[in-house]
N, C-alpha and C positions, 0 to 999 in steps of 0.2 A: 740272146744271141751276142756273141763276143765280136766287137768290131775294132778294126785297127786301120789307121790312116798313116801312111809313110810318105815323106817327101825326100827324094834323092836328087843330088846335084843342084840344089837350090840354096841360095844364101840365107833365106829366111822362110818361116812357115807362113802360110796364107790362111788366116782364120776363116775367111769367107768360103774358100774352097773346101776346107776341112769340114765346115758346118754342112755344106751342100752334099759332100760325100757321105757323111754320117746319116743325113736324111734319106739319101738314096738307098744306102745299105739297110736302114730300118724299114724302108718301103718294100724291100724284097720279101719281108715276112708275110705280106698279104698274098703272095703267090705260093708260098710254101711254109708250113709251120715246122718243117724238119731241118731248117737251117741252123747249124750249130755255131758257125763263125763266118766272118766275111772280112776281107782285107782289100784296101785300095792303095796302090802305089802311084805316086806322081813322079815321073822321070823327065828331067829337063835335058834332053839330048838334042839331036838335030831338029826334031819336032817335039812338041809337048805330048808325051805319051802317058796314058793311064792304063794300068793293069788292075783288073778286079778279079779276085778269086773268092769263090763261095764254096763252103764245105757243107754238104748235107747228106745224111744217110750213107756215109762211106764213099760218096762221090765228091769229086772236086770239079767245079765248073770255072773256067778261066776265059776272060775276054780281054783283048788288048786292042787299044785304039790310039792312033796318033793323028794330030792335026796341028794347026797354028795356035790353038787356044785350048787351055786345060778344061774349060767348061764344056766345050763341044766334045772333046775326047771322053770326058766323064759321062756325058749323056749318051753318046754312041755306045760306049762299053756297057753301060747299064742296060741299054736296050738289048744288046746281045745276050747278057746274062738272063734277062727276063724271058727271052725266047728259048734259051737253053733250059731254064727251070720248067717252063710250060711243056717243052718237048719231053723232058725226063718224066714229068708228072703224067703225061699222056701215055708214055711208054710203060710206066709202072702200072697204070690203071688198066691198060689193055692186057698186060701180063696177068694181073690179078683176075680179071674176068675170064681169061682163057683157062686159068688153073681151076676156077670154079666150075666151068663148063665141063672139064674133063672129069 
């Protein structure tokens, strides 16, 4: 899986945040083996915003969270992505079983 971490509107990179983001992105692979790439963007706007996008099987899942802390935003956005992956997986599984029954 290809991973990318981007910091926008920040004066310097934050190695601790980057390391945590890479760990979270690599952790997504236990929910789906079909993930081809994942990106995290840290945006320093009025709030600390984190945008995670995950590409799998022709689908793109995106989660955006904002709070006063990058760590909290990252964890909340990753939770949203995990829910989306599980929902997509369930949806694909029910479609496969439905096609087999027909």
